[in-house]
N, C-alpha and C positions, 0 to 999 in steps of 0.2 A: 504493500500500500504506500503510495507516494504522498507524503504530507506537504512537501514544498514543491509546487509546480515549477517546471523548468522555466528559467528566465525571470523569476520573480525575486525581488530583493526584500530586505528587511523593512522597507518603507511601504510595502504593499499592504493595504488594510485587510484584504482577504486572507493573506498569510497570517496576520496578527489575530484575526478572528478565529481561524482554524487552530492556531496554537493555543489560544485562550480556551477553546472548547476542549482541547486535549488536557490542559492543565487543571481547569476549574470544574468542569461538569462531571457528574457521576457517570462513568462510562458503562457501557454494556459489557457483559462478561466476554472474554476472549477478544476484545477489541484492542486497538492500539493504545487507547487510554488505560485500559486495564493492565496491559503489559508495562506501561510507563509507571503506574502506581506500584506494581510488583517490584520493578527495578529500584525505585526510591526506597521502598520498605526494606529490600534486601541490603541496600547500602547502609541504611540506618542500623539494622541489626548487626551487620558486619563491623561497622565502625564502633558501636557501643561495646560489642563483645571484645574487639581488639583493645580498646582503651581500658576495659576492666582487667583483661589479662596482662596488660602492660604495667599495671600497678604491682604485679608480683615480680620482685627483683630477679628471680631465677629465670622466669620466662622473658622478661624484658631484655636481659643480657643475651639470651639465646636468639630471640626473634625480633630484635630491635629494628632491623631493616624492614622486615615484613610489616610490623606495626606502624612504622613511619610511612611506608608506602600506602597502607590502607587509609591513614589519616589524610595524606595528600589527595588520594582519590576521592575521599568523602568531601573534602573542602572544595575540590573542583566541581563535583556533581552538584553539591548544594548551592554553590555560588552561581553556577549556570542556571539552575532552577530558579533561584531568587531573581536574577536579572531577567529571565524570561517572564516571570510573573510580573515584575515591575514594568516591563515593556508592554505586555499584552493587556494589562488591566485598564489602560486608557480607553474610555468610551464604553466600559462594561460595568459601571457602577450605577446605583440607583439615582445618584445625583447627576444632573445635567451640567456638569462642570467641565473645566478644561482638562486636557491630558495631564498637565502638571498636578492639578488638585486630585485627580483620580490616583495618580501614582503616590502622592504624599499620603493620601488616605490609606492606601494599602501599606505603605512603609511604616506608618504609626499605628496600624491595627495590631491586635493581639497576635494573629497568625503571621503578619508581616514581621513583627519583632522576633517571633520564634524562628521564622525562616532565616532571619539575619543572624541571630545568635547561634544558629546551628553550625555556621562556618566561620564567622568573623573572629571570635576569640581564638579558635583553633588555628586560623591563618596567622594571627598575630604571634601566637606561641611558636608556631613552626618557623616564622621569620626570625624570631629572637633566639631560637634554639633551646628553649627551656622545656624539654620533653617530659620532665616529671610533672609539670603543670598541665601538659597536654592530656595526661591520663585523667586528671581531675575534672577536665572539661568534657570528658567523653560522654557524660550523661545528657548534655544539652541537646544533641540531635534526637534523643529519644522523644522529646516533646513534639517533634514534627509529626509523630503518629497521631496527634490530636486531629490533624486535618483528614486522616484516612480512617479513623476509628469512630464510627457512630456512637459507640458506648462512651468513649472519652468525651466526645462533644456533648452528649446528653448529660454527663456528669457535670461538666463545666456550666452548661446551661442551667442545671438544677441549682448549683451553688450560686450562680448569678441571680437567679429568680428569688432565692431565699437569703440574699445578702443582708437584708435588714434584720432578719431574725437571727442570722449567724453573728452579726455585729452585736446584737443584744446579748447573745450567749457569751461573747468575749467580754463585754462590759460586766456581766454577772460574774464571770470567772475572775476578772481583775478585782471586783469587790470582795469576793470570797477569799482570794489570796491575801488581800490587804487586811481583812478582818481577822482571819486566823493567824496571820503573821504577827499582827499587833497584839493579839491575846497571848500568844506564846512568848513573845518578846517581854511582855509585862510580867509573865509568870516565871520565866526561866533565865532572864538576863543576868541575875546574880549567881545562878547555879552553874550556867554554861556561858560565861561571857565570851569565850573564844568562838562559839558556834551560834549563839543566839543573843549576842550582845548588842546587835542593832536590828532594826526592822528589815533592811535589805538582806541581812543574813538569814533572818527568820523567813523571809519570802521564799528562799530556796527550799526550806523544809515544807512550806505550805504548797508550793508548786508540785513537789515530788509526792506529797501526801494526797493532794486533790487529784493528781493524775493517776493515783493508785499504782504508782511505780514501786514505791517502797524501797528507795535506794539505800537507806539505812545509815548514811554517814552522819546524819543529824537526827536524833530521836529525843523526845522529852524524857526526863528522869523523875520529875515530881508527879505525885498522884493527880493534881489538878491539871498538869500539862498533858498527862495521858488521857484524862477525861475529855479535854478539848480535842485531842487527836482523834478520839473515837468519832466525834461529830464531824471532824474534817474528813475522815475516811468515808463516812456515810454520804457526806455532801459530794465527795469526789465521784461517786457512782452517778449522781444526778448530773454533774458537770460533763461527764462523758456521754451519758445516755441522751441528753437533750439535743446537742448538735447532730449526733448520729441519727436520731429519729427524724430530725428535720431534713437532713440530706437524703436519707434513704427514702422517705416519703416523696420528696420532690423529685428524686431520680426516677422512682417508679412512675410518677405522673408524667414526667418528661418522655419516658420510653413509650408510655401509652399514647401520649399526644403525637409523638413522631409516627408511630404505627398507624394511628388514626388518620393522620394527614396522608400518609402513603396509600393506605387502603381507600380512603375517600377519593383521592385523585384517580386511582385506578378504576374504581367503580363508576365514577362520574363520566369516564371516557367510554364505558361499555354502552353500546347502543341500547341494550336491553333496559338499562337503568338511567340513561341520560336525561329522560324527561321527568324523573321523579323529583319530589321536593327534598329539602335537606333532612327533614324529620324521617321521611320514608327511607332514604339512603342510610341514615343512622340506624334505623330499625333493622335493615338488612345486614349491616356490618356486625351487629351483635350475634347474628346466626352463623357467621363465617368462622371457619377454623383453618389454621395454617398447616401446610404440609410441605415437606421438602423431599424430593426424590433425586437420587444420584444418577449420573450418566449411565445409560444402558438399563436402568431399572424400568420394569413394565408397570404402568399405572393401572390399566384395565386391559382385559383380553376380549377378543371377539367371542360373542356368545354369553358374556357375563350379564347379569341383570343390571339395569341402569339404576344406580342408587344415589348418584350425586352429579352435580355439574361443577365445572372447574374454571377458575380464572387464573391465568398465568401472570404472575407479578414480575418474574425474572427467569430467563432461561428459554428453552425451546423443547417442544415435543414433536414426535412424528406419529401420525395416525396412518396405520397400514390398513387400507380398505381392499376389497377383492380386486378392484379395477384401478386403483391409484394409491399413491402415497402423498399425504398432505403434511406440511410442517407449519406449526403455529408458534408464534413467539410472544414477546412481552405485550401485555395489554389485551390479548385475545382470550376468548373463552370457548368452551365446547361442552357438549353433553346435554344441553337444554332440550333439544328436540326429542331425544330418547325419553327424557323425563315426561314431557308433555304427552307423548303418545304411548308411554309405558311399554316400550319395546326393549329388546336386548341390544347390547352393544354390537355393532356390525364391524368394528375395527379394533385393532390392537394399538394402544397408545404407549409409546416408549419415549423416555427422555433422551434426547441427543446430547444433552449436557446437564449439569446440575441445575435443577429447576425448582423454583419456589411457587407454590400454588395456594390459592384460597379455595376452600371446598364448601359448597352449599349442599347439604343433604336433601334427598328427595322429599322427605316428610316436611322439612322446613320450606322447601320450594313450593310445594302444593299448599301449605298453610298460608304462605305469603300471598299467592295469587287468589286465594279464597277471601282473605280479609282486605285485600287491596284491589278494588275493581279496576282502577286505572292501570295498575301493573298487569292484571290479568288480560285486559284488553290489549295492552301493548305487547305482551308476550305472544298472544295469538296472532296479532297483526304482523309482528316480526317473523313468527314461524311461517306464516303464509307467504310473506315476501321472500324468505330464504328458500322455501320449497319451490317457489315459482322459478328460481334460478337453477337451471339444470346442472350447472357446474358447481353448485354450492355443496360444501361438505355435508350439511344437514340433509340435503336431498338424497345424497348417496347413502347416508346412514339409514334414513327412513326407508328408502327403496329396498335396501338389502335386508332390513329387518322384516319388512312385509313379505319379501320373497321367502325368508326362512320360516315365517309364520304360516305360509301357505295361503291358498285362497280362502276367503271368508265363507263361513258356513251359515 
């Protein structure tokens, strides 16, 4: 596949648009964009692994040249990626600003700073020759995975959404540290002046105790001090549980929201549901269940009873009919005609690559069209329209099923 047409230079807007699509948009599986992401992730993993191993003196002495070569490779790859993103972002932001403002917006964004820090400190260290410091910077490229990991992006979005509550937790924690540190300072300053002679010294004990770490280098020795410590330990459980509960709940909601948006967008593009209202689509989404099939796995076989209809969210399947083979990809659906006419499957469906599906069971399908007159009317209208097309997959399915069933009696 040729990404750069012959005779086009860096000033060509079409080239910039195509490169932007490659860098920024979520690519389909097995596409050039997917391979590019795999390359970047491989370089990140290789670089981080090399820098971790380089911190071991024996390995560093033996493989110093290899570790340095990996660091140089990573700096070059990440620098080229950063420059490409900086160049292609012009004209592709939500703001209708100039190319300079678009590039500055990317450069000072969170992801832009992460992309810059992935190679700039390492490049400076390589230039100055301080290789020991280079190993310490090896973790920085790891944060580039945020761009390619939906889970990490969802976690950051959850933290950002609950930032006010988390700031409140920090304020409460600081107040608890100051309170318990002041109490223990007042109680034990004369008994342990070297460890609890000042409030800042007592704050170390309070932080360790509230964090339930139990470091043990500073402990109260008076009965009253131990009594205060008991309350500090109990309060520490709440100090940990509160932010964990906030983040975990927000993370779960963020994942649900992301899945909801993806599923909503897919269903809204399906002709069968495109005319429905938002509440009706939401009603359908609650009945869907996700399923993933691997490459080469058979989903249904010819002659099976029709128990579900399927929506392809990512991937590709091949339907082997007696007279033809049909391939369906992202956003398409199949199986609804057999459900409507209650016939057996006339083709075998096999995944040509790893495929994610949304499944709507037959019982739920029939219940939906019974309680949604507009959906039922649209289903039958769509079915008639598809059956009128002789080359349509649904027509082939139905004709084959009727042939297997034999003439009506």
